[in-house]
mmCIF file of the N, C-alpha and C atoms, coordinates in Angstrom:
data_MODEL
# 
_entry.id   MODEL 
# 
loop_
_atom_site.group_PDB 
_atom_site.id 
_atom_site.type_symbol 
_atom_site.label_atom_id 
_atom_site.label_alt_id 
_atom_site.label_comp_id 
_atom_site.label_asym_id 
_atom_site.label_entity_id 
_atom_site.label_seq_id 
_atom_site.pdbx_PDB_ins_code 
_atom_site.Cartn_x 
_atom_site.Cartn_y 
_atom_site.Cartn_z 
_atom_site.occupancy 
_atom_site.B_iso_or_equiv 
_atom_site.pdbx_formal_charge 
_atom_site.auth_seq_id 
_atom_site.auth_comp_id 
_atom_site.auth_asym_id 
_atom_site.auth_atom_id 
_atom_site.pdbx_PDB_model_num 
ATOM 1   N N  . UNK A 1 1  ? -49.760 -20.717 -35.673 1.00 0.00 ? 1  UNK A N  1 
ATOM 2   C CA . UNK A 1 1  ? -48.880 -21.313 -36.649 1.00 0.00 ? 1  UNK A CA 1 
ATOM 3   C C  . UNK A 1 1  ? -49.500 -22.590 -37.194 1.00 0.00 ? 1  UNK A C  1 
ATOM 4   N N  . UNK A 1 2  ? -50.053 -23.416 -36.328 1.00 0.00 ? 2  UNK A N  1 
ATOM 5   C CA . UNK A 1 2  ? -50.649 -24.679 -36.777 1.00 0.00 ? 2  UNK A CA 1 
ATOM 6   C C  . UNK A 1 2  ? -51.806 -24.404 -37.725 1.00 0.00 ? 2  UNK A C  1 
ATOM 7   N N  . UNK A 1 3  ? -52.663 -23.458 -37.382 1.00 0.00 ? 3  UNK A N  1 
ATOM 8   C CA . UNK A 1 3  ? -53.800 -23.135 -38.253 1.00 0.00 ? 3  UNK A CA 1 
ATOM 9   C C  . UNK A 1 3  ? -53.342 -22.531 -39.572 1.00 0.00 ? 3  UNK A C  1 
ATOM 10  N N  . UNK A 1 4  ? -52.315 -21.702 -39.541 1.00 0.00 ? 4  UNK A N  1 
ATOM 11  C CA . UNK A 1 4  ? -51.805 -21.115 -40.781 1.00 0.00 ? 4  UNK A CA 1 
ATOM 12  C C  . UNK A 1 4  ? -51.308 -22.203 -41.715 1.00 0.00 ? 4  UNK A C  1 
ATOM 13  N N  . UNK A 1 5  ? -50.554 -23.151 -41.182 1.00 0.00 ? 5  UNK A N  1 
ATOM 14  C CA . UNK A 1 5  ? -50.043 -24.227 -42.027 1.00 0.00 ? 5  UNK A CA 1 
ATOM 15  C C  . UNK A 1 5  ? -51.185 -25.096 -42.536 1.00 0.00 ? 5  UNK A C  1 
ATOM 16  N N  . UNK A 1 6  ? -52.141 -25.392 -41.661 1.00 0.00 ? 6  UNK A N  1 
ATOM 17  C CA . UNK A 1 6  ? -53.276 -26.221 -42.084 1.00 0.00 ? 6  UNK A CA 1 
ATOM 18  C C  . UNK A 1 6  ? -54.106 -25.532 -43.165 1.00 0.00 ? 6  UNK A C  1 
ATOM 19  N N  . UNK A 1 7  ? -54.265 -24.221 -43.063 1.00 0.00 ? 7  UNK A N  1 
ATOM 20  C CA . UNK A 1 7  ? -55.133 -23.507 -43.986 1.00 0.00 ? 7  UNK A CA 1 
ATOM 21  C C  . UNK A 1 7  ? -54.424 -22.953 -45.220 1.00 0.00 ? 7  UNK A C  1 
ATOM 22  N N  . UNK A 1 8  ? -53.104 -22.859 -45.176 1.00 0.00 ? 8  UNK A N  1 
ATOM 23  C CA . UNK A 1 8  ? -52.399 -22.230 -46.290 1.00 0.00 ? 8  UNK A CA 1 
ATOM 24  C C  . UNK A 1 8  ? -51.406 -23.148 -46.991 1.00 0.00 ? 8  UNK A C  1 
ATOM 25  N N  . UNK A 1 9  ? -50.860 -24.118 -46.300 1.00 0.00 ? 9  UNK A N  1 
ATOM 26  C CA . UNK A 1 9  ? -49.741 -24.903 -46.838 1.00 0.00 ? 9  UNK A CA 1 
ATOM 27  C C  . UNK A 1 9  ? -50.119 -26.333 -47.218 1.00 0.00 ? 9  UNK A C  1 
ATOM 28  N N  . UNK A 1 10 ? -51.378 -26.624 -47.364 1.00 0.00 ? 10 UNK A N  1 
ATOM 29  C CA . UNK A 1 10 ? -51.769 -27.935 -47.850 1.00 0.00 ? 10 UNK A CA 1 
ATOM 30  C C  . UNK A 1 10 ? -52.302 -28.880 -46.788 1.00 0.00 ? 10 UNK A C  1 
ATOM 31  N N  . UNK A 1 11 ? -52.427 -28.436 -45.540 1.00 0.00 ? 11 UNK A N  1 
ATOM 32  C CA . UNK A 1 11 ? -53.000 -29.296 -44.514 1.00 0.00 ? 11 UNK A CA 1 
ATOM 33  C C  . UNK A 1 11 ? -54.469 -29.530 -44.790 1.00 0.00 ? 11 UNK A C  1 
ATOM 34  N N  . UNK A 1 12 ? -55.245 -28.454 -44.885 1.00 0.00 ? 12 UNK A N  1 
ATOM 35  C CA . UNK A 1 12 ? -56.658 -28.551 -45.217 1.00 0.00 ? 12 UNK A CA 1 
ATOM 36  C C  . UNK A 1 12 ? -56.872 -28.276 -46.702 1.00 0.00 ? 12 UNK A C  1 
ATOM 37  N N  . UNK A 1 13 ? -56.154 -27.315 -47.205 1.00 0.00 ? 13 UNK A N  1 
ATOM 38  C CA . UNK A 1 13 ? -56.166 -26.979 -48.623 1.00 0.00 ? 13 UNK A CA 1 
ATOM 39  C C  . UNK A 1 13 ? -54.958 -26.098 -48.903 1.00 0.00 ? 13 UNK A C  1 
ATOM 40  N N  . UNK A 1 14 ? -54.716 -25.812 -50.155 1.00 0.00 ? 14 UNK A N  1 
ATOM 41  C CA . UNK A 1 14 ? -53.597 -24.937 -50.510 1.00 0.00 ? 14 UNK A CA 1 
ATOM 42  C C  . UNK A 1 14 ? -54.168 -23.599 -50.933 1.00 0.00 ? 14 UNK A C  1 
ATOM 43  N N  . UNK A 1 15 ? -53.730 -22.556 -50.257 1.00 0.00 ? 15 UNK A N  1 
ATOM 44  C CA . UNK A 1 15 ? -54.154 -21.202 -50.565 1.00 0.00 ? 15 UNK A CA 1 
ATOM 45  C C  . UNK A 1 15 ? -52.956 -20.477 -51.166 1.00 0.00 ? 15 UNK A C  1 
ATOM 46  N N  . UNK A 1 16 ? -53.080 -19.978 -52.377 1.00 0.00 ? 16 UNK A N  1 
ATOM 47  C CA . UNK A 1 16 ? -51.927 -19.342 -53.007 1.00 0.00 ? 16 UNK A CA 1 
ATOM 48  C C  . UNK A 1 16 ? -51.495 -18.041 -52.336 1.00 0.00 ? 16 UNK A C  1 
ATOM 49  N N  . UNK A 1 17 ? -52.368 -17.449 -51.546 1.00 0.00 ? 17 UNK A N  1 
ATOM 50  C CA . UNK A 1 17 ? -51.997 -16.212 -50.857 1.00 0.00 ? 17 UNK A CA 1 
ATOM 51  C C  . UNK A 1 17 ? -51.471 -16.549 -49.471 1.00 0.00 ? 17 UNK A C  1 
ATOM 52  N N  . UNK A 1 18 ? -50.429 -15.869 -49.092 1.00 0.00 ? 18 UNK A N  1 
ATOM 53  C CA . UNK A 1 18 ? -49.856 -16.051 -47.766 1.00 0.00 ? 18 UNK A CA 1 
ATOM 54  C C  . UNK A 1 18 ? -49.863 -14.716 -47.060 1.00 0.00 ? 18 UNK A C  1 
ATOM 55  N N  . UNK A 1 19 ? -50.111 -14.710 -45.753 1.00 0.00 ? 19 UNK A N  1 
ATOM 56  C CA . UNK A 1 19 ? -49.972 -13.440 -45.022 1.00 0.00 ? 19 UNK A CA 1 
ATOM 57  C C  . UNK A 1 19 ? -48.534 -12.922 -45.166 1.00 0.00 ? 19 UNK A C  1 
ATOM 58  N N  . UNK A 1 20 ? -48.387 -11.616 -45.191 1.00 0.00 ? 20 UNK A N  1 
ATOM 59  C CA . UNK A 1 20 ? -47.080 -10.995 -45.397 1.00 0.00 ? 20 UNK A CA 1 
ATOM 60  C C  . UNK A 1 20 ? -46.072 -11.452 -44.356 1.00 0.00 ? 20 UNK A C  1 
ATOM 61  N N  . UNK A 1 21 ? -46.493 -11.555 -43.094 1.00 0.00 ? 21 UNK A N  1 
ATOM 62  C CA . UNK A 1 21 ? -45.546 -11.939 -42.035 1.00 0.00 ? 21 UNK A CA 1 
ATOM 63  C C  . UNK A 1 21 ? -45.081 -13.385 -42.196 1.00 0.00 ? 21 UNK A C  1 
ATOM 64  N N  . UNK A 1 22 ? -45.957 -14.270 -42.599 1.00 0.00 ? 22 UNK A N  1 
ATOM 65  C CA . UNK A 1 22 ? -45.578 -15.671 -42.804 1.00 0.00 ? 22 UNK A CA 1 
ATOM 66  C C  . UNK A 1 22 ? -44.634 -15.791 -44.002 1.00 0.00 ? 22 UNK A C  1 
ATOM 67  N N  . UNK A 1 23 ? -44.939 -15.087 -45.080 1.00 0.00 ? 23 UNK A N  1 
ATOM 68  C CA . UNK A 1 23 ? -44.065 -15.113 -46.243 1.00 0.00 ? 23 UNK A CA 1 
ATOM 69  C C  . UNK A 1 23 ? -42.677 -14.573 -45.902 1.00 0.00 ? 23 UNK A C  1 
ATOM 70  N N  . UNK A 1 24 ? -42.620 -13.530 -45.093 1.00 0.00 ? 24 UNK A N  1 
ATOM 71  C CA . UNK A 1 24 ? -41.333 -12.957 -44.700 1.00 0.00 ? 24 UNK A CA 1 
ATOM 72  C C  . UNK A 1 24 ? -40.506 -13.964 -43.910 1.00 0.00 ? 24 UNK A C  1 
ATOM 73  N N  . UNK A 1 25 ? -41.148 -14.716 -43.028 1.00 0.00 ? 25 UNK A N  1 
ATOM 74  C CA . UNK A 1 25 ? -40.425 -15.713 -42.223 1.00 0.00 ? 25 UNK A CA 1 
ATOM 75  C C  . UNK A 1 25 ? -39.990 -16.889 -43.081 1.00 0.00 ? 25 UNK A C  1 
ATOM 76  N N  . UNK A 1 26 ? -40.888 -17.401 -43.896 1.00 0.00 ? 26 UNK A N  1 
ATOM 77  C CA . UNK A 1 26 ? -40.618 -18.625 -44.651 1.00 0.00 ? 26 UNK A CA 1 
ATOM 78  C C  . UNK A 1 26 ? -39.759 -18.417 -45.897 1.00 0.00 ? 26 UNK A C  1 
ATOM 79  N N  . UNK A 1 27 ? -39.989 -17.361 -46.635 1.00 0.00 ? 27 UNK A N  1 
ATOM 80  C CA . UNK A 1 27 ? -39.339 -17.211 -47.930 1.00 0.00 ? 27 UNK A CA 1 
ATOM 81  C C  . UNK A 1 27 ? -38.245 -16.150 -47.968 1.00 0.00 ? 27 UNK A C  1 
ATOM 82  N N  . UNK A 1 28 ? -38.316 -15.166 -47.068 1.00 0.00 ? 28 UNK A N  1 
ATOM 83  C CA . UNK A 1 28 ? -37.365 -14.063 -47.126 1.00 0.00 ? 28 UNK A CA 1 
ATOM 84  C C  . UNK A 1 28 ? -36.362 -14.086 -45.974 1.00 0.00 ? 28 UNK A C  1 
ATOM 85  N N  . UNK A 1 29 ? -36.421 -15.114 -45.126 1.00 0.00 ? 29 UNK A N  1 
ATOM 86  C CA . UNK A 1 29 ? -35.517 -15.248 -43.988 1.00 0.00 ? 29 UNK A CA 1 
ATOM 87  C C  . UNK A 1 29 ? -35.455 -13.967 -43.166 1.00 0.00 ? 29 UNK A C  1 
ATOM 88  N N  . UNK A 1 30 ? -36.619 -13.415 -42.842 1.00 0.00 ? 30 UNK A N  1 
ATOM 89  C CA . UNK A 1 30 ? -36.676 -12.156 -42.110 1.00 0.00 ? 30 UNK A CA 1 
ATOM 90  C C  . UNK A 1 30 ? -36.107 -12.261 -40.694 1.00 0.00 ? 30 UNK A C  1 
ATOM 91  N N  . UNK A 1 31 ? -36.002 -13.486 -40.181 1.00 0.00 ? 31 UNK A N  1 
ATOM 92  C CA . UNK A 1 31 ? -35.431 -13.674 -38.854 1.00 0.00 ? 31 UNK A CA 1 
ATOM 93  C C  . UNK A 1 31 ? -33.902 -13.732 -38.908 1.00 0.00 ? 31 UNK A C  1 
ATOM 94  N N  . UNK A 1 32 ? -33.356 -13.843 -40.110 1.00 0.00 ? 32 UNK A N  1 
ATOM 95  C CA . UNK A 1 32 ? -31.911 -13.852 -40.287 1.00 0.00 ? 32 UNK A CA 1 
ATOM 96  C C  . UNK A 1 32 ? -31.225 -15.114 -39.795 1.00 0.00 ? 32 UNK A C  1 
ATOM 97  N N  . UNK A 1 33 ? -31.925 -16.239 -39.799 1.00 0.00 ? 33 UNK A N  1 
ATOM 98  C CA . UNK A 1 33 ? -31.344 -17.486 -39.322 1.00 0.00 ? 33 UNK A CA 1 
ATOM 99  C C  . UNK A 1 33 ? -30.281 -17.975 -40.283 1.00 0.00 ? 33 UNK A C  1 
ATOM 100 N N  . UNK A 1 34 ? -29.234 -18.567 -39.729 1.00 0.00 ? 34 UNK A N  1 
ATOM 101 C CA . UNK A 1 34 ? -28.176 -19.135 -40.550 1.00 0.00 ? 34 UNK A CA 1 
ATOM 102 C C  . UNK A 1 34 ? -27.917 -20.577 -40.135 1.00 0.00 ? 34 UNK A C  1 
ATOM 103 N N  . UNK A 1 35 ? -27.296 -21.299 -41.033 1.00 0.00 ? 35 UNK A N  1 
ATOM 104 C CA . UNK A 1 35 ? -26.866 -22.669 -40.765 1.00 0.00 ? 35 UNK A CA 1 
ATOM 105 C C  . UNK A 1 35 ? -25.348 -22.649 -40.722 1.00 0.00 ? 35 UNK A C  1 
ATOM 106 N N  . UNK A 1 36 ? -24.786 -23.187 -39.641 1.00 0.00 ? 36 UNK A N  1 
ATOM 107 C CA . UNK A 1 36 ? -23.328 -23.190 -39.521 1.00 0.00 ? 36 UNK A CA 1 
ATOM 108 C C  . UNK A 1 36 ? -22.768 -24.489 -40.065 1.00 0.00 ? 36 UNK A C  1 
ATOM 109 N N  . UNK A 1 37 ? -21.920 -24.367 -41.042 1.00 0.00 ? 37 UNK A N  1 
ATOM 110 C CA . UNK A 1 37 ? -21.200 -25.505 -41.612 1.00 0.00 ? 37 UNK A CA 1 
ATOM 111 C C  . UNK A 1 37 ? -19.726 -25.269 -41.326 1.00 0.00 ? 37 UNK A C  1 
ATOM 112 N N  . UNK A 1 38 ? -19.066 -26.187 -40.607 1.00 0.00 ? 38 UNK A N  1 
ATOM 113 C CA . UNK A 1 38 ? -17.672 -25.947 -40.237 1.00 0.00 ? 38 UNK A CA 1 
ATOM 114 C C  . UNK A 1 38 ? -16.730 -25.817 -41.428 1.00 0.00 ? 38 UNK A C  1 
ATOM 115 N N  . UNK A 1 39 ? -17.093 -26.348 -42.575 1.00 0.00 ? 39 UNK A N  1 
ATOM 116 C CA . UNK A 1 39 ? -16.227 -26.259 -43.752 1.00 0.00 ? 39 UNK A CA 1 
ATOM 117 C C  . UNK A 1 39 ? -16.527 -24.996 -44.554 1.00 0.00 ? 39 UNK A C  1 
ATOM 118 N N  . UNK A 1 40 ? -17.798 -24.772 -44.834 1.00 0.00 ? 40 UNK A N  1 
ATOM 119 C CA . UNK A 1 40 ? -18.200 -23.647 -45.679 1.00 0.00 ? 40 UNK A CA 1 
ATOM 120 C C  . UNK A 1 40 ? -18.372 -22.363 -44.875 1.00 0.00 ? 40 UNK A C  1 
ATOM 121 N N  . UNK A 1 41 ? -18.758 -22.490 -43.618 1.00 0.00 ? 41 UNK A N  1 
ATOM 122 C CA . UNK A 1 41 ? -19.060 -21.322 -42.789 1.00 0.00 ? 41 UNK A CA 1 
ATOM 123 C C  . UNK A 1 41 ? -20.559 -21.117 -42.681 1.00 0.00 ? 41 UNK A C  1 
ATOM 124 N N  . UNK A 1 42 ? -20.937 -19.979 -42.163 1.00 0.00 ? 42 UNK A N  1 
ATOM 125 C CA . UNK A 1 42 ? -22.362 -19.687 -41.998 1.00 0.00 ? 42 UNK A CA 1 
ATOM 126 C C  . UNK A 1 42 ? -22.984 -19.326 -43.333 1.00 0.00 ? 42 UNK A C  1 
ATOM 127 N N  . UNK A 1 43 ? -24.200 -19.856 -43.550 1.00 0.00 ? 43 UNK A N  1 
ATOM 128 C CA . UNK A 1 43 ? -24.956 -19.489 -44.743 1.00 0.00 ? 43 UNK A CA 1 
ATOM 129 C C  . UNK A 1 43 ? -26.422 -19.356 -44.355 1.00 0.00 ? 43 UNK A C  1 
ATOM 130 N N  . UNK A 1 44 ? -27.161 -18.475 -45.017 1.00 0.00 ? 44 UNK A N  1 
ATOM 131 C CA . UNK A 1 44 ? -28.572 -18.279 -44.670 1.00 0.00 ? 44 UNK A CA 1 
ATOM 132 C C  . UNK A 1 44 ? -29.367 -19.566 -44.869 1.00 0.00 ? 44 UNK A C  1 
ATOM 133 N N  . UNK A 1 45 ? -30.355 -19.777 -44.010 1.00 0.00 ? 45 UNK A N  1 
ATOM 134 C CA . UNK A 1 45 ? -31.228 -20.940 -44.174 1.00 0.00 ? 45 UNK A CA 1 
ATOM 135 C C  . UNK A 1 45 ? -32.052 -20.771 -45.442 1.00 0.00 ? 45 UNK A C  1 
ATOM 136 N N  . UNK A 1 46 ? -32.187 -21.849 -46.209 1.00 0.00 ? 46 UNK A N  1 
ATOM 137 C CA . UNK A 1 46 ? -32.941 -21.772 -47.460 1.00 0.00 ? 46 UNK A CA 1 
ATOM 138 C C  . UNK A 1 46 ? -34.438 -21.892 -47.221 1.00 0.00 ? 46 UNK A C  1 
ATOM 139 N N  . UNK A 1 47 ? -34.830 -22.525 -46.161 1.00 0.00 ? 47 UNK A N  1 
ATOM 140 C CA . UNK A 1 47 ? -36.243 -22.674 -45.814 1.00 0.00 ? 47 UNK A CA 1 
ATOM 141 C C  . UNK A 1 47 ? -36.466 -22.080 -44.435 1.00 0.00 ? 47 UNK A C  1 
ATOM 142 N N  . UNK A 1 48 ? -37.688 -21.655 -44.177 1.00 0.00 ? 48 UNK A N  1 
ATOM 143 C CA . UNK A 1 48 ? -38.007 -21.055 -42.893 1.00 0.00 ? 48 UNK A CA 1 
ATOM 144 C C  . UNK A 1 48 ? -38.234 -22.093 -41.798 1.00 0.00 ? 48 UNK A C  1 
ATOM 145 N N  . UNK A 1 49 ? -38.511 -21.633 -40.591 1.00 0.00 ? 49 UNK A N  1 
ATOM 146 C CA . UNK A 1 49 ? -38.638 -22.515 -39.439 1.00 0.00 ? 49 UNK A CA 1 
ATOM 147 C C  . UNK A 1 49 ? -40.038 -23.089 -39.219 1.00 0.00 ? 49 UNK A C  1 
ATOM 148 N N  . UNK A 1 50 ? -40.992 -22.802 -40.089 1.00 0.00 ? 50 UNK A N  1 
ATOM 149 C CA . UNK A 1 50 ? -42.378 -23.205 -39.820 1.00 0.00 ? 50 UNK A CA 1 
ATOM 150 C C  . UNK A 1 50 ? -42.567 -24.719 -39.759 1.00 0.00 ? 50 UNK A C  1 
ATOM 151 N N  . UNK A 1 51 ? -42.112 -25.447 -40.750 1.00 0.00 ? 51 UNK A N  1 
ATOM 152 C CA . UNK A 1 51 ? -42.338 -26.895 -40.777 1.00 0.00 ? 51 UNK A CA 1 
ATOM 153 C C  . UNK A 1 51 ? -41.574 -27.624 -39.659 1.00 0.00 ? 51 UNK A C  1 
ATOM 154 N N  . UNK A 1 52 ? -40.296 -27.322 -39.423 1.00 0.00 ? 52 UNK A N  1 
ATOM 155 C CA . UNK A 1 52 ? -39.632 -27.969 -38.290 1.00 0.00 ? 52 UNK A CA 1 
ATOM 156 C C  . UNK A 1 52 ? -40.299 -27.623 -36.958 1.00 0.00 ? 52 UNK A C  1 
ATOM 157 N N  . UNK A 1 53 ? -40.794 -26.397 -36.824 1.00 0.00 ? 53 UNK A N  1 
ATOM 158 C CA . UNK A 1 53 ? -41.478 -25.998 -35.590 1.00 0.00 ? 53 UNK A CA 1 
ATOM 159 C C  . UNK A 1 53 ? -42.774 -26.772 -35.415 1.00 0.00 ? 53 UNK A C  1 
ATOM 160 N N  . UNK A 1 54 ? -43.514 -26.958 -36.505 1.00 0.00 ? 54 UNK A N  1 
ATOM 161 C CA . UNK A 1 54 ? -44.757 -27.733 -36.442 1.00 0.00 ? 54 UNK A CA 1 
ATOM 162 C C  . UNK A 1 54 ? -44.472 -29.183 -36.068 1.00 0.00 ? 54 UNK A C  1 
ATOM 163 N N  . UNK A 1 55 ? -43.406 -29.746 -36.614 1.00 0.00 ? 55 UNK A N  1 
ATOM 164 C CA . UNK A 1 55 ? -43.021 -31.113 -36.269 1.00 0.00 ? 55 UNK A CA 1 
ATOM 165 C C  . UNK A 1 55 ? -42.693 -31.211 -34.782 1.00 0.00 ? 55 UNK A C  1 
ATOM 166 N N  . UNK A 1 56 ? -42.011 -30.215 -34.229 1.00 0.00 ? 56 UNK A N  1 
ATOM 167 C CA . UNK A 1 56 ? -41.672 -30.205 -32.801 1.00 0.00 ? 56 UNK A CA 1 
ATOM 168 C C  . UNK A 1 56 ? -42.926 -30.077 -31.943 1.00 0.00 ? 56 UNK A C  1 
ATOM 169 N N  . UNK A 1 57 ? -43.870 -29.250 -32.373 1.00 0.00 ? 57 UNK A N  1 
ATOM 170 C CA . UNK A 1 57 ? -45.131 -29.106 -31.637 1.00 0.00 ? 57 UNK A CA 1 
ATOM 171 C C  . UNK A 1 57 ? -45.866 -30.443 -31.590 1.00 0.00 ? 57 UNK A C  1 
ATOM 172 N N  . UNK A 1 58 ? -45.923 -31.142 -32.723 1.00 0.00 ? 58 UNK A N  1 
ATOM 173 C CA . UNK A 1 58 ? -46.581 -32.453 -32.762 1.00 0.00 ? 58 UNK A CA 1 
ATOM 174 C C  . UNK A 1 58 ? -45.911 -33.455 -31.847 1.00 0.00 ? 58 UNK A C  1 
ATOM 175 N N  . UNK A 1 59 ? -44.576 -33.458 -31.851 1.00 0.00 ? 59 UNK A N  1 
ATOM 176 C CA . UNK A 1 59 ? -43.830 -34.373 -30.982 1.00 0.00 ? 59 UNK A CA 1 
ATOM 177 C C  . UNK A 1 59 ? -44.112 -34.077 -29.509 1.00 0.00 ? 59 UNK A C  1 
ATOM 178 N N  . UNK A 1 60 ? -44.059 -32.805 -29.138 1.00 0.00 ? 60 UNK A N  1 
ATOM 179 C CA . UNK A 1 60 ? -44.297 -32.443 -27.738 1.00 0.00 ? 60 UNK A CA 1 
ATOM 180 C C  . UNK A 1 60 ? -45.727 -32.744 -27.311 1.00 0.00 ? 60 UNK A C  1 
ATOM 181 N N  . UNK A 1 61 ? -46.682 -32.582 -28.219 1.00 0.00 ? 61 UNK A N  1 
ATOM 182 C CA . UNK A 1 61 ? -48.068 -32.942 -27.912 1.00 0.00 ? 61 UNK A CA 1 
ATOM 183 C C  . UNK A 1 61 ? -48.187 -34.442 -27.678 1.00 0.00 ? 61 UNK A C  1 
ATOM 184 N N  . UNK A 1 62 ? -47.553 -35.229 -28.535 1.00 0.00 ? 62 UNK A N  1 
ATOM 185 C CA . UNK A 1 62 ? -47.592 -36.684 -28.381 1.00 0.00 ? 62 UNK A CA 1 
ATOM 186 C C  . UNK A 1 62 ? -46.973 -37.120 -27.040 1.00 0.00 ? 62 UNK A C  1 
ATOM 187 N N  . UNK A 1 63 ? -45.821 -36.579 -26.710 1.00 0.00 ? 63 UNK A N  1 
ATOM 188 C CA . UNK A 1 63 ? -45.157 -36.930 -25.451 1.00 0.00 ? 63 UNK A CA 1 
ATOM 189 C C  . UNK A 1 63 ? -45.999 -36.494 -24.254 1.00 0.00 ? 63 UNK A C  1 
ATOM 190 N N  . UNK A 1 64 ? -46.550 -35.292 -24.327 1.00 0.00 ? 64 UNK A N  1 
ATOM 191 C CA . UNK A 1 64 ? -47.372 -34.800 -23.229 1.00 0.00 ? 64 UNK A CA 1 
ATOM 192 C C  . UNK A 1 64 ? -48.618 -35.638 -23.009 1.00 0.00 ? 64 UNK A C  1 
ATOM 193 N N  . UNK A 1 65 ? -49.303 -35.997 -24.086 1.00 0.00 ? 65 UNK A N  1 
ATOM 194 C CA . UNK A 1 65 ? -50.505 -36.826 -23.952 1.00 0.00 ? 65 UNK A CA 1 
ATOM 195 C C  . UNK A 1 65 ? -50.158 -38.225 -23.461 1.00 0.00 ? 65 UNK A C  1 
ATOM 196 N N  . UNK A 1 66 ? -49.054 -38.781 -23.931 1.00 0.00 ? 66 UNK A N  1 
ATOM 197 C CA . UNK A 1 66 ? -48.631 -40.103 -23.475 1.00 0.00 ? 66 UNK A CA 1 
ATOM 198 C C  . UNK A 1 66 ? -48.281 -40.064 -21.997 1.00 0.00 ? 66 UNK A C  1 
ATOM 199 N N  . UNK A 1 67 ? -47.600 -39.009 -21.558 1.00 0.00 ? 67 UNK A N  1 
ATOM 200 C CA . UNK A 1 67 ? -47.273 -38.881 -20.133 1.00 0.00 ? 67 UNK A CA 1 
ATOM 201 C C  . UNK A 1 67 ? -48.531 -38.727 -19.289 1.00 0.00 ? 67 UNK A C  1 
ATOM 202 N N  . UNK A 1 68 ? -49.524 -38.004 -19.806 1.00 0.00 ? 68 UNK A N  1 
ATOM 203 C CA . UNK A 1 68 ? -50.745 -37.775 -19.051 1.00 0.00 ? 68 UNK A CA 1 
ATOM 204 C C  . UNK A 1 68 ? -51.655 -39.005 -19.015 1.00 0.00 ? 68 UNK A C  1 
ATOM 205 N N  . UNK A 1 69 ? -51.854 -39.621 -20.177 1.00 0.00 ? 69 UNK A N  1 
ATOM 206 C CA . UNK A 1 69 ? -52.792 -40.739 -20.273 1.00 0.00 ? 69 UNK A CA 1 
ATOM 207 C C  . UNK A 1 69 ? -52.123 -42.108 -20.162 1.00 0.00 ? 69 UNK A C  1 
ATOM 208 N N  . UNK A 1 70 ? -50.830 -42.143 -20.255 1.00 0.00 ? 70 UNK A N  1 
ATOM 209 C CA . UNK A 1 70 ? -50.122 -43.422 -20.212 1.00 0.00 ? 70 UNK A CA 1 
ATOM 210 C C  . UNK A 1 70 ? -50.040 -44.050 -21.584 1.00 0.00 ? 70 UNK A C  1 
ATOM 211 N N  . UNK A 1 71 ? -49.667 -45.288 -21.612 1.00 0.00 ? 71 UNK A N  1 
ATOM 212 C CA . UNK A 1 71 ? -49.419 -45.969 -22.882 1.00 0.00 ? 71 UNK A CA 1 
ATOM 213 C C  . UNK A 1 71 ? -50.703 -46.395 -23.596 1.00 0.00 ? 71 UNK A C  1 
ATOM 214 N N  . UNK A 1 72 ? -51.862 -46.111 -23.034 1.00 0.00 ? 72 UNK A N  1 
ATOM 215 C CA . UNK A 1 72 ? -53.113 -46.510 -23.696 1.00 0.00 ? 72 UNK A CA 1 
ATOM 216 C C  . UNK A 1 72 ? -53.334 -45.767 -25.008 1.00 0.00 ? 72 UNK A C  1 
ATOM 217 N N  . UNK A 1 73 ? -52.580 -44.689 -25.241 1.00 0.00 ? 73 UNK A N  1 
ATOM 218 C CA . UNK A 1 73 ? -52.692 -43.968 -26.514 1.00 0.00 ? 73 UNK A CA 1 
ATOM 219 C C  . UNK A 1 73 ? -51.829 -44.597 -27.596 1.00 0.00 ? 73 UNK A C  1 
ATOM 220 N N  . UNK A 1 74 ? -50.884 -45.407 -27.210 1.00 0.00 ? 74 UNK A N  1 
ATOM 221 C CA . UNK A 1 74 ? -49.958 -45.987 -28.189 1.00 0.00 ? 74 UNK A CA 1 
ATOM 222 C C  . UNK A 1 74 ? -50.709 -46.929 -29.120 1.00 0.00 ? 74 UNK A C  1 
ATOM 223 N N  . UNK A 1 75 ? -50.318 -46.947 -30.416 1.00 0.00 ? 75 UNK A N  1 
ATOM 224 C CA . UNK A 1 75 ? -51.025 -47.816 -31.384 1.00 0.00 ? 75 UNK A CA 1 
ATOM 225 C C  . UNK A 1 75 ? -50.752 -49.281 -31.127 1.00 0.00 ? 75 UNK A C  1 
# 
């Protein structure tokens, strides 16, 4: 996932072609995810889970490295 985003979504460059499976997840909501709004009810997610998942991976990597190496990694 990280390499796909880096190579296709503007991390390293922007590639206008997307693999079919990535496009299905990101643009066609192939996983069927919904957002629950107590007033409106459930509605399909407008964006896929790739970017929030990448953000979570980065956070967990940062926490893991900080736990392993200590605060010497902190800016």
